[in-house]
N, CA, C and O atoms as a Tripos MOL2 file, in Angstrom:
@<TRIPOS>MOLECULE
protein
  264   263    66     0     0
PROTEIN
NO_CHARGES

@<TRIPOS>ATOM
      1 N           3.7890   -8.5740   13.0440 N.3       1 UNK1
      2 CA          3.7750   -7.3590   13.3520 C.3       1 UNK1
      3 C           2.1560   -7.1060   13.8410 C.2       1 UNK1
      4 O           1.5080   -8.1230   13.5900 O.2       1 UNK1
      5 N           1.3820   -6.1160   14.4220 N.am      2 UNK2
      6 CA          0.0080   -5.4550   14.4740 C.3       2 UNK2
      7 C          -0.1650   -4.2860   14.6190 C.2       2 UNK2
      8 O           0.3050   -3.5150   15.4550 O.2       2 UNK2
      9 N          -1.1090   -4.0660   13.4940 N.am      3 UNK3
     10 CA         -1.4520   -2.8960   13.4450 C.3       3 UNK3
     11 C          -2.5720   -2.5040   14.2520 C.2       3 UNK3
     12 O          -3.6120   -3.1330   14.4470 O.2       3 UNK3
     13 N          -2.0870   -0.9280   14.8760 N.am      4 UNK4
     14 CA         -2.8740   -0.2190   15.7320 C.3       4 UNK4
     15 C          -2.9710    1.2090   15.1300 C.2       4 UNK4
     16 O          -2.2820    1.7240   14.2500 O.2       4 UNK4
     17 N          -4.2530    1.8250   16.0050 N.am      5 UNK5
     18 CA         -4.7960    2.7460   15.1030 C.3       5 UNK5
     19 C          -5.0240    3.5280   16.3980 C.2       5 UNK5
     20 O          -6.0120    3.2120   17.0610 O.2       5 UNK5
     21 N          -3.8960    4.9250   17.0250 N.am      6 UNK6
     22 CA         -4.1430    5.0980   18.4160 C.3       6 UNK6
     23 C          -4.1910    7.0580   18.3120 C.2       6 UNK6
     24 O          -3.5960    7.9650   17.7300 O.2       6 UNK6
     25 N          -5.5880    6.8200   19.5360 N.am      7 UNK7
     26 CA         -5.9490    9.2050   18.5230 C.3       7 UNK7
     27 C          -5.2160    9.1080   16.9980 C.2       7 UNK7
     28 O          -4.0730    9.4120   16.6570 O.2       7 UNK7
     29 N          -6.1950    8.6320   16.3300 N.am      8 UNK8
     30 CA         -5.7360    8.9320   14.6850 C.3       8 UNK8
     31 C          -4.8120    8.7360   14.1680 C.2       8 UNK8
     32 O          -4.7610    8.8830   12.9470 O.2       8 UNK8
     33 N          -3.6110    8.2870   14.9690 N.am      9 UNK9
     34 CA         -2.4110    8.1030   14.3030 C.3       9 UNK9
     35 C          -2.1560    6.6120   13.8550 C.2       9 UNK9
     36 O          -2.2920    5.9070   14.8550 O.2       9 UNK9
     37 N          -1.9750    6.1750   13.2180 N.am     10 UNK10
     38 CA         -1.8150    4.3200   12.4420 C.3      10 UNK10
     39 C           0.2360    3.6830   13.0460 C.2      10 UNK10
     40 O           1.2900    4.2900   12.8560 O.2      10 UNK10
     41 N           0.0250    2.4100   13.7010 N.am     11 UNK11
     42 CA          1.4570    2.2080   13.5010 C.3      11 UNK11
     43 C           1.5030    0.9690   13.8870 C.2      11 UNK11
     44 O           0.4780    0.5310   14.4100 O.2      11 UNK11
     45 N           2.4630    0.2280   13.7720 N.am     12 UNK12
     46 CA          3.3620   -0.6200   13.4670 C.3      12 UNK12
     47 C           3.7220   -1.2730   14.3180 C.2      12 UNK12
     48 O           4.5960   -0.4770   14.6610 O.2      12 UNK12
     49 N           3.9020   -2.5830   15.4550 N.am     13 UNK13
     50 CA          4.3340   -3.0780   16.7480 C.3      13 UNK13
     51 C           4.7350   -4.7070   16.3430 C.2      13 UNK13
     52 O           4.0480   -5.3740   15.5690 O.2      13 UNK13
     53 N           5.8420   -5.1580   16.9410 N.am     14 UNK14
     54 CA          6.1510   -6.8220   17.0300 C.3      14 UNK14
     55 C           5.1670   -7.6020   18.0770 C.2      14 UNK14
     56 O           4.5900   -6.9330   18.9350 O.2      14 UNK14
     57 N           5.0550   -8.4260   18.0370 N.am     15 UNK15
     58 CA          4.2200   -9.5210   18.8010 C.3      15 UNK15
     59 C           4.8340  -10.6610   18.4830 C.2      15 UNK15
     60 O           5.7910  -10.8910   17.7440 O.2      15 UNK15
     61 N           4.0040  -11.4970   19.2850 N.am     16 UNK16
     62 CA          4.9710  -13.0830   19.5650 C.3      16 UNK16
     63 C           3.6450  -13.9750   18.5150 C.2      16 UNK16
     64 O           3.8900  -15.0610   17.9890 O.2      16 UNK16
     65 N           2.7820  -13.5240   18.4250 N.am     17 UNK17
     66 CA          1.4740  -14.1090   17.7210 C.3      17 UNK17
     67 C           2.1120  -14.0780   16.0010 C.2      17 UNK17
     68 O           2.5300  -13.2270   15.2170 O.2      17 UNK17
     69 N           1.7750  -16.2260   16.0270 N.am     18 UNK18
     70 CA          2.1900  -16.2260   14.1430 C.3      18 UNK18
     71 C           0.7990  -15.1820   13.6070 C.2      18 UNK18
     72 O          -0.1500  -14.7070   14.2310 O.2      18 UNK18
     73 N           1.1810  -15.1180   12.2820 N.am     19 UNK19
     74 CA         -0.0860  -14.4550   11.2030 C.3      19 UNK19
     75 C          -0.0050  -15.1560   10.4010 C.2      19 UNK19
     76 O           0.6920  -16.1660   10.4980 O.2      19 UNK19
     77 N          -0.7460  -14.8290    9.2600 N.am     20 UNK20
     78 CA         -0.9040  -15.4410    7.9110 C.3      20 UNK20
     79 C           0.8500  -15.4210    6.8940 C.2      20 UNK20
     80 O           1.9150  -14.9020    7.2310 O.2      20 UNK20
     81 N           0.6420  -15.8910    6.1360 N.am     21 UNK21
     82 CA          1.6780  -15.7350    4.3940 C.3      21 UNK21
     83 C           0.8510  -14.9740    3.8500 C.2      21 UNK21
     84 O          -0.2870  -15.4090    4.0260 O.2      21 UNK21
     85 N           0.8730  -14.0890    3.2990 N.am     22 UNK22
     86 CA          0.6340  -13.8150    1.4460 C.3      22 UNK22
     87 C           0.9220  -13.7630    0.9160 C.2      22 UNK22
     88 O           2.0610  -13.3140    1.0510 O.2      22 UNK22
     89 N           0.4330  -14.1310   -0.7760 N.am     23 UNK23
     90 CA          1.1290  -14.4160   -1.2720 C.3      23 UNK23
     91 C           1.7510  -12.6130   -1.8800 C.2      23 UNK23
     92 O           1.2710  -11.5870   -1.3990 O.2      23 UNK23
     93 N           2.7700  -12.6020   -2.8930 N.am     24 UNK24
     94 CA          2.5410  -11.6370   -3.0130 C.3      24 UNK24
     95 C           1.9980  -11.5810   -4.3550 C.2      24 UNK24
     96 O           1.9390  -12.6010   -5.0420 O.2      24 UNK24
     97 N           1.5420  -10.2970   -4.8300 N.am     25 UNK25
     98 CA          0.6010  -10.3950   -5.9210 C.3      25 UNK25
     99 C           0.9050   -8.7260   -6.5910 C.2      25 UNK25
    100 O           0.7240   -7.5950   -6.1400 O.2      25 UNK25
    101 N           1.5900   -9.4080   -8.2060 N.am     26 UNK26
    102 CA          2.6300   -8.3650   -8.9860 C.3      26 UNK26
    103 C           1.2470   -7.3630   -9.3060 C.2      26 UNK26
    104 O           0.0870   -7.7110   -9.0850 O.2      26 UNK26
    105 N           1.7150   -5.9010   -9.9400 N.am     27 UNK27
    106 CA          0.8230   -5.5840  -10.5240 C.3      27 UNK27
    107 C          -0.1290   -5.7820  -12.3760 C.2      27 UNK27
    108 O          -0.9390   -5.2580  -13.1410 O.2      27 UNK27
    109 N           0.6000   -6.7040  -12.2150 N.am     28 UNK28
    110 CA          0.7400   -7.0140  -13.8210 C.3      28 UNK28
    111 C          -0.3540   -8.1050  -13.3930 C.2      28 UNK28
    112 O          -1.5090   -7.9340  -13.7820 O.2      28 UNK28
    113 N          -0.0370   -9.2150  -12.6110 N.am     29 UNK29
    114 CA         -1.1330  -10.0680  -11.8590 C.3      29 UNK29
    115 C          -2.6460   -9.8130  -12.0310 C.2      29 UNK29
    116 O          -3.4390  -10.6560  -12.4500 O.2      29 UNK29
    117 N          -3.0790   -8.0330  -11.5060 N.am     30 UNK30
    118 CA         -4.1320   -7.7770  -10.9690 C.3      30 UNK30
    119 C          -4.9250   -7.4920  -12.0530 C.2      30 UNK30
    120 O          -4.3450   -6.7980  -12.8880 O.2      30 UNK30
    121 N          -6.4480   -7.8980  -12.4180 N.am     31 UNK31
    122 CA         -6.9270   -8.1640  -13.5110 C.3      31 UNK31
    123 C          -7.2380   -6.3610  -13.5240 C.2      31 UNK31
    124 O          -7.3590   -5.7750  -12.4480 O.2      31 UNK31
    125 N          -7.3180   -5.7950  -14.5230 N.am     32 UNK32
    126 CA         -7.8510   -4.6790  -15.6400 C.3      32 UNK32
    127 C          -8.8250   -3.8880  -14.4310 C.2      32 UNK32
    128 O          -8.4710   -2.8500  -13.8710 O.2      32 UNK32
    129 N          -9.7500   -4.4050  -14.2370 N.am     33 UNK33
    130 CA        -10.3080   -3.6080  -13.4180 C.3      33 UNK33
    131 C          -9.9560   -3.1410  -11.5820 C.2      33 UNK33
    132 O         -10.6920   -2.2760  -11.1080 O.2      33 UNK33
    133 N          -9.1040   -3.6080  -10.8810 N.am     34 UNK34
    134 CA         -8.4710   -4.0430  -10.0510 C.3      34 UNK34
    135 C          -7.7600   -2.5020  -10.2240 C.2      34 UNK34
    136 O          -7.9670   -1.5820   -9.4330 O.2      34 UNK34
    137 N          -6.8040   -2.4050  -11.5260 N.am     35 UNK35
    138 CA         -5.4250   -1.9940  -11.5280 C.3      35 UNK35
    139 C          -6.8420   -0.7050  -12.0640 C.2      35 UNK35
    140 O          -7.1640   -0.1820  -10.9970 O.2      35 UNK35
    141 N          -7.2610   -0.4000  -12.6150 N.am     36 UNK36
    142 CA         -8.3680    0.8180  -13.5390 C.3      36 UNK36
    143 C          -8.5090    1.2130  -12.2340 C.2      36 UNK36
    144 O          -7.7630    2.1670  -12.0150 O.2      36 UNK36
    145 N          -9.3560    0.7810  -10.9620 N.am     37 UNK37
    146 CA        -10.1980    1.4840   -9.4930 C.3      37 UNK37
    147 C          -8.8740    2.0530   -9.0310 C.2      37 UNK37
    148 O          -8.9410    3.2820   -9.0130 O.2      37 UNK37
    149 N          -7.5780    1.5470   -8.6130 N.am     38 UNK38
    150 CA         -6.3990    1.8230   -7.9890 C.3      38 UNK38
    151 C          -6.4590    2.9920   -8.7830 C.2      38 UNK38
    152 O          -6.8170    3.9250   -8.0650 O.2      38 UNK38
    153 N          -6.1480    3.5720  -10.6660 N.am     39 UNK39
    154 CA         -5.6660    4.1680  -10.8100 C.3      39 UNK39
    155 C          -6.4500    5.7400  -10.8590 C.2      39 UNK39
    156 O          -6.0110    6.7400  -11.4270 O.2      39 UNK39
    157 N          -7.4980    5.6400  -10.2250 N.am     40 UNK40
    158 CA         -8.5850    6.1940  -10.1230 C.3      40 UNK40
    159 C          -8.5520    7.0320   -9.4880 C.2      40 UNK40
    160 O          -9.7600    6.9420   -9.2700 O.2      40 UNK40
    161 N          -8.1470    8.2350   -8.6610 N.am     41 UNK41
    162 CA         -7.5960    8.9690   -7.8970 C.3      41 UNK41
    163 C          -8.9530    9.5030   -7.2040 C.2      41 UNK41
    164 O          -8.9980   10.0390   -6.0970 O.2      41 UNK41
    165 N         -10.1730    9.2330   -8.1490 N.am     42 UNK42
    166 CA        -11.1350    9.7200   -7.2040 C.3      42 UNK42
    167 C         -12.3740    8.5560   -6.7160 C.2      42 UNK42
    168 O         -13.5650    8.7330   -6.4620 O.2      42 UNK42
    169 N         -11.5680    7.3680   -6.7120 N.am     43 UNK43
    170 CA        -11.8990    6.3480   -5.9930 C.3      43 UNK43
    171 C         -11.6620    6.7760   -4.7970 C.2      43 UNK43
    172 O         -12.4730    6.2940   -4.0070 O.2      43 UNK43
    173 N         -10.8260    7.5430   -4.2570 N.am     44 UNK44
    174 CA        -10.0280    7.4110   -2.3910 C.3      44 UNK44
    175 C         -10.1040    8.7820   -2.5060 C.2      44 UNK44
    176 O          -9.5970    8.9730   -3.6110 O.2      44 UNK44
    177 N         -10.3560    9.6460   -2.1490 N.am     45 UNK45
    178 CA        -11.2640   11.0110   -1.9340 C.3      45 UNK45
    179 C          -9.6270   11.6580   -2.1530 C.2      45 UNK45
    180 O          -8.9200   11.6830   -3.1610 O.2      45 UNK45
    181 N          -9.4660   11.9810   -1.2460 N.am     46 UNK46
    182 CA         -8.2050   13.2840   -0.3510 C.3      46 UNK46
    183 C          -6.7640   12.4300   -0.7610 C.2      46 UNK46
    184 O          -5.6820   12.8890   -1.1280 O.2      46 UNK46
    185 N          -7.2770   10.7120   -0.5050 N.am     47 UNK47
    186 CA         -5.8790    9.1700   -0.2620 C.3      47 UNK47
    187 C          -5.3500    9.1540   -1.2670 C.2      47 UNK47
    188 O          -6.0090    8.9830   -2.2930 O.2      47 UNK47
    189 N          -4.3210    9.2850   -1.2940 N.am     48 UNK48
    190 CA         -3.1560    8.9410   -2.1760 C.3      48 UNK48
    191 C          -2.8320    7.2760   -1.7530 C.2      48 UNK48
    192 O          -2.2710    6.7260   -0.8050 O.2      48 UNK48
    193 N          -3.6890    6.6980   -3.3310 N.am     49 UNK49
    194 CA         -1.9260    4.9830   -3.0050 C.3      49 UNK49
    195 C          -0.7640    5.6020   -4.0100 C.2      49 UNK49
    196 O          -0.5190    6.1810   -5.0680 O.2      49 UNK49
    197 N          -0.1460    4.8680   -2.5400 N.am     50 UNK50
    198 CA          1.2910    4.7250   -3.6390 C.3      50 UNK50
    199 C           1.1800    4.0040   -4.4620 C.2      50 UNK50
    200 O           1.2070    4.6570   -5.5060 O.2      50 UNK50
    201 N           1.1090    3.3860   -4.5850 N.am     51 UNK51
    202 CA          1.6330    2.1290   -5.7540 C.3      51 UNK51
    203 C           0.8200    1.8770   -7.3230 C.2      51 UNK51
    204 O           0.9670    0.9210   -8.0840 O.2      51 UNK51
    205 N           0.0060    2.9860   -7.4740 N.am     52 UNK52
    206 CA         -1.0410    3.1600   -8.9850 C.3      52 UNK52
    207 C           0.6160    3.4560   -9.6180 C.2      52 UNK52
    208 O           1.6470    3.4410   -8.9460 O.2      52 UNK52
    209 N           0.4910    3.7270  -11.1370 N.am     53 UNK53
    210 CA          1.2110    4.2780  -11.8140 C.3      53 UNK53
    211 C           1.3270    5.7850  -11.9360 C.2      53 UNK53
    212 O           2.0320    5.9670  -12.9290 O.2      53 UNK53
    213 N           1.0280    6.8060  -11.4840 N.am     54 UNK54
    214 CA          0.8090    7.8800  -11.6450 C.3      54 UNK54
    215 C           1.3100    8.1550  -10.0150 C.2      54 UNK54
    216 O           1.0230    9.2600   -9.5560 O.2      54 UNK54
    217 N           2.1920    6.9970   -8.9560 N.am     55 UNK55
    218 CA          3.1600    7.8370   -7.3570 C.3      55 UNK55
    219 C           3.7970    6.2620   -7.1660 C.2      55 UNK55
    220 O           3.6860    5.7560   -6.0490 O.2      55 UNK55
    221 N           4.2750    5.7060   -7.9480 N.am     56 UNK56
    222 CA          5.1210    4.7070   -7.3630 C.3      56 UNK56
    223 C           6.2090    4.6580   -8.0740 C.2      56 UNK56
    224 O           7.0770    3.9220   -7.6060 O.2      56 UNK56
    225 N           6.4870    5.2610   -9.1700 N.am     57 UNK57
    226 CA          8.2910    5.4870   -9.4120 C.3      57 UNK57
    227 C           8.7310    6.8190   -7.9040 C.2      57 UNK57
    228 O           9.8530    6.8630   -7.3980 O.2      57 UNK57
    229 N           7.6720    7.6490   -7.5120 N.am     58 UNK58
    230 CA          7.9720    9.0150   -7.2890 C.3      58 UNK58
    231 C           8.8370    7.9710   -5.8820 C.2      58 UNK58
    232 O          10.0410    7.9160   -5.6310 O.2      58 UNK58
    233 N           7.7000    7.2750   -5.2030 N.am     59 UNK59
    234 CA          8.3680    6.5980   -4.0670 C.3      59 UNK59
    235 C           9.0620    6.3370   -3.6070 C.2      59 UNK59
    236 O           9.7130    6.6930   -2.6250 O.2      59 UNK59
    237 N           9.0260    4.9650   -4.9010 N.am     60 UNK60
    238 CA         10.4770    4.2330   -4.9120 C.3      60 UNK60
    239 C          11.2140    4.7580   -4.9860 C.2      60 UNK60
    240 O          11.9650    4.2650   -4.1440 O.2      60 UNK60
    241 N          11.9060    5.8530   -5.5900 N.am     61 UNK61
    242 CA         13.0330    7.1900   -5.7380 C.3      61 UNK61
    243 C          13.2280    7.4840   -4.4570 C.2      61 UNK61
    244 O          14.2340    7.2370   -3.7930 O.2      61 UNK61
    245 N          12.0700    8.1140   -4.0570 N.am     62 UNK62
    246 CA         12.0830    8.4580   -2.5630 C.3      62 UNK62
    247 C          12.7700    7.2090   -1.1460 C.2      62 UNK62
    248 O          13.5280    7.5810   -0.2510 O.2      62 UNK62
    249 N          12.4410    6.3000   -1.2480 N.am     63 UNK63
    250 CA         12.6650    5.2330   -0.6370 C.3      63 UNK63
    251 C          14.6860    4.7990   -0.9260 C.2      63 UNK63
    252 O          15.1390    3.8310   -0.3140 O.2      63 UNK63
    253 N          15.1960    5.2480   -1.4320 N.am     64 UNK64
    254 CA         17.1290    4.7160   -1.7360 C.3      64 UNK64
    255 C          17.0220    6.4620   -1.1870 C.2      64 UNK64
    256 O          16.3720    7.5000   -1.3100 O.2      64 UNK64
    257 N          18.1700    5.8490   -0.5290 N.am     65 UNK65
    258 CA         18.8130    6.4930    0.5740 C.3      65 UNK65
    259 C          19.8920    7.0120   -0.1500 C.2      65 UNK65
    260 O          20.5800    6.3740   -0.9460 O.2      65 UNK65
    261 N          20.0310    8.3360    0.1910 N.am     66 UNK66
    262 CA         20.9840    9.5070   -0.3900 C.3      66 UNK66
    263 C          22.4300    9.2260   -0.6360 C.2      66 UNK66
    264 O          23.1640   10.1100   -1.0780 O.2      66 UNK66
@<TRIPOS>BOND
     1     1     2 1
     2     2     3 1
     3     3     4 2
     4     3     5 am
     5     5     6 1
     6     6     7 1
     7     7     8 2
     8     7     9 am
     9     9    10 1
    10    10    11 1
    11    11    12 2
    12    11    13 am
    13    13    14 1
    14    14    15 1
    15    15    16 2
    16    15    17 am
    17    17    18 1
    18    18    19 1
    19    19    20 2
    20    19    21 am
    21    21    22 1
    22    22    23 1
    23    23    24 2
    24    23    25 am
    25    25    26 1
    26    26    27 1
    27    27    28 2
    28    27    29 am
    29    29    30 1
    30    30    31 1
    31    31    32 2
    32    31    33 am
    33    33    34 1
    34    34    35 1
    35    35    36 2
    36    35    37 am
    37    37    38 1
    38    38    39 1
    39    39    40 2
    40    39    41 am
    41    41    42 1
    42    42    43 1
    43    43    44 2
    44    43    45 am
    45    45    46 1
    46    46    47 1
    47    47    48 2
    48    47    49 am
    49    49    50 1
    50    50    51 1
    51    51    52 2
    52    51    53 am
    53    53    54 1
    54    54    55 1
    55    55    56 2
    56    55    57 am
    57    57    58 1
    58    58    59 1
    59    59    60 2
    60    59    61 am
    61    61    62 1
    62    62    63 1
    63    63    64 2
    64    63    65 am
    65    65    66 1
    66    66    67 1
    67    67    68 2
    68    67    69 am
    69    69    70 1
    70    70    71 1
    71    71    72 2
    72    71    73 am
    73    73    74 1
    74    74    75 1
    75    75    76 2
    76    75    77 am
    77    77    78 1
    78    78    79 1
    79    79    80 2
    80    79    81 am
    81    81    82 1
    82    82    83 1
    83    83    84 2
    84    83    85 am
    85    85    86 1
    86    86    87 1
    87    87    88 2
    88    87    89 am
    89    89    90 1
    90    90    91 1
    91    91    92 2
    92    91    93 am
    93    93    94 1
    94    94    95 1
    95    95    96 2
    96    95    97 am
    97    97    98 1
    98    98    99 1
    99    99   100 2
   100    99   101 am
   101   101   102 1
   102   102   103 1
   103   103   104 2
   104   103   105 am
   105   105   106 1
   106   106   107 1
   107   107   108 2
   108   107   109 am
   109   109   110 1
   110   110   111 1
   111   111   112 2
   112   111   113 am
   113   113   114 1
   114   114   115 1
   115   115   116 2
   116   115   117 am
   117   117   118 1
   118   118   119 1
   119   119   120 2
   120   119   121 am
   121   121   122 1
   122   122   123 1
   123   123   124 2
   124   123   125 am
   125   125   126 1
   126   126   127 1
   127   127   128 2
   128   127   129 am
   129   129   130 1
   130   130   131 1
   131   131   132 2
   132   131   133 am
   133   133   134 1
   134   134   135 1
   135   135   136 2
   136   135   137 am
   137   137   138 1
   138   138   139 1
   139   139   140 2
   140   139   141 am
   141   141   142 1
   142   142   143 1
   143   143   144 2
   144   143   145 am
   145   145   146 1
   146   146   147 1
   147   147   148 2
   148   147   149 am
   149   149   150 1
   150   150   151 1
   151   151   152 2
   152   151   153 am
   153   153   154 1
   154   154   155 1
   155   155   156 2
   156   155   157 am
   157   157   158 1
   158   158   159 1
   159   159   160 2
   160   159   161 am
   161   161   162 1
   162   162   163 1
   163   163   164 2
   164   163   165 am
   165   165   166 1
   166   166   167 1
   167   167   168 2
   168   167   169 am
   169   169   170 1
   170   170   171 1
   171   171   172 2
   172   171   173 am
   173   173   174 1
   174   174   175 1
   175   175   176 2
   176   175   177 am
   177   177   178 1
   178   178   179 1
   179   179   180 2
   180   179   181 am
   181   181   182 1
   182   182   183 1
   183   183   184 2
   184   183   185 am
   185   185   186 1
   186   186   187 1
   187   187   188 2
   188   187   189 am
   189   189   190 1
   190   190   191 1
   191   191   192 2
   192   191   193 am
   193   193   194 1
   194   194   195 1
   195   195   196 2
   196   195   197 am
   197   197   198 1
   198   198   199 1
   199   199   200 2
   200   199   201 am
   201   201   202 1
   202   202   203 1
   203   203   204 2
   204   203   205 am
   205   205   206 1
   206   206   207 1
   207   207   208 2
   208   207   209 am
   209   209   210 1
   210   210   211 1
   211   211   212 2
   212   211   213 am
   213   213   214 1
   214   214   215 1
   215   215   216 2
   216   215   217 am
   217   217   218 1
   218   218   219 1
   219   219   220 2
   220   219   221 am
   221   221   222 1
   222   222   223 1
   223   223   224 2
   224   223   225 am
   225   225   226 1
   226   226   227 1
   227   227   228 2
   228   227   229 am
   229   229   230 1
   230   230   231 1
   231   231   232 2
   232   231   233 am
   233   233   234 1
   234   234   235 1
   235   235   236 2
   236   235   237 am
   237   237   238 1
   238   238   239 1
   239   239   240 2
   240   239   241 am
   241   241   242 1
   242   242   243 1
   243   243   244 2
   244   243   245 am
   245   245   246 1
   246   246   247 1
   247   247   248 2
   248   247   249 am
   249   249   250 1
   250   250   251 1
   251   251   252 2
   252   251   253 am
   253   253   254 1
   254   254   255 1
   255   255   256 2
   256   255   257 am
   257   257   258 1
   258   258   259 1
   259   259   260 2
   260   259   261 am
   261   261   262 1
   262   262   263 1
   263   263   264 2
@<TRIPOS>SUBSTRUCTURE
     1 UNK1         2 RESIDUE 1 A UNK
     2 UNK2         6 RESIDUE 1 A UNK
     3 UNK3        10 RESIDUE 1 A UNK
     4 UNK4        14 RESIDUE 1 A UNK
     5 UNK5        18 RESIDUE 1 A UNK
     6 UNK6        22 RESIDUE 1 A UNK
     7 UNK7        26 RESIDUE 1 A UNK
     8 UNK8        30 RESIDUE 1 A UNK
     9 UNK9        34 RESIDUE 1 A UNK
    10 UNK10       38 RESIDUE 1 A UNK
    11 UNK11       42 RESIDUE 1 A UNK
    12 UNK12       46 RESIDUE 1 A UNK
    13 UNK13       50 RESIDUE 1 A UNK
    14 UNK14       54 RESIDUE 1 A UNK
    15 UNK15       58 RESIDUE 1 A UNK
    16 UNK16       62 RESIDUE 1 A UNK
    17 UNK17       66 RESIDUE 1 A UNK
    18 UNK18       70 RESIDUE 1 A UNK
    19 UNK19       74 RESIDUE 1 A UNK
    20 UNK20       78 RESIDUE 1 A UNK
    21 UNK21       82 RESIDUE 1 A UNK
    22 UNK22       86 RESIDUE 1 A UNK
    23 UNK23       90 RESIDUE 1 A UNK
    24 UNK24       94 RESIDUE 1 A UNK
    25 UNK25       98 RESIDUE 1 A UNK
    26 UNK26      102 RESIDUE 1 A UNK
    27 UNK27      106 RESIDUE 1 A UNK
    28 UNK28      110 RESIDUE 1 A UNK
    29 UNK29      114 RESIDUE 1 A UNK
    30 UNK30      118 RESIDUE 1 A UNK
    31 UNK31      122 RESIDUE 1 A UNK
    32 UNK32      126 RESIDUE 1 A UNK
    33 UNK33      130 RESIDUE 1 A UNK
    34 UNK34      134 RESIDUE 1 A UNK
    35 UNK35      138 RESIDUE 1 A UNK
    36 UNK36      142 RESIDUE 1 A UNK
    37 UNK37      146 RESIDUE 1 A UNK
    38 UNK38      150 RESIDUE 1 A UNK
    39 UNK39      154 RESIDUE 1 A UNK
    40 UNK40      158 RESIDUE 1 A UNK
    41 UNK41      162 RESIDUE 1 A UNK
    42 UNK42      166 RESIDUE 1 A UNK
    43 UNK43      170 RESIDUE 1 A UNK
    44 UNK44      174 RESIDUE 1 A UNK
    45 UNK45      178 RESIDUE 1 A UNK
    46 UNK46      182 RESIDUE 1 A UNK
    47 UNK47      186 RESIDUE 1 A UNK
    48 UNK48      190 RESIDUE 1 A UNK
    49 UNK49      194 RESIDUE 1 A UNK
    50 UNK50      198 RESIDUE 1 A UNK
    51 UNK51      202 RESIDUE 1 A UNK
    52 UNK52      206 RESIDUE 1 A UNK
    53 UNK53      210 RESIDUE 1 A UNK
    54 UNK54      214 RESIDUE 1 A UNK
    55 UNK55      218 RESIDUE 1 A UNK
    56 UNK56      222 RESIDUE 1 A UNK
    57 UNK57      226 RESIDUE 1 A UNK
    58 UNK58      230 RESIDUE 1 A UNK
    59 UNK59      234 RESIDUE 1 A UNK
    60 UNK60      238 RESIDUE 1 A UNK
    61 UNK61      242 RESIDUE 1 A UNK
    62 UNK62      246 RESIDUE 1 A UNK
    63 UNK63      250 RESIDUE 1 A UNK
    64 UNK64      254 RESIDUE 1 A UNK
    65 UNK65      258 RESIDUE 1 A UNK
    66 UNK66      262 RESIDUE 1 A UNK
C-alpha cells in the first residue's frame, strides 16, 4: 500500500513494492507519557485521535456492521 495526499485528500493505493513490517504495539505497551500525550486533546488542535481512551470505543462500535 502507498499513502497519497492529493489536493488535501489522503488515500491509500495498492502497489507492487514490498514494504516493511511493523510489530503490533498494544495500547498498554505504550509508555505512560505516550498514552498521556495521545489522550490530551490540546496536543492535536482540531484533529481527533481515533484510538485514545475518549474515542476508541465509539469508533469500534461504529466499525461493526449493522
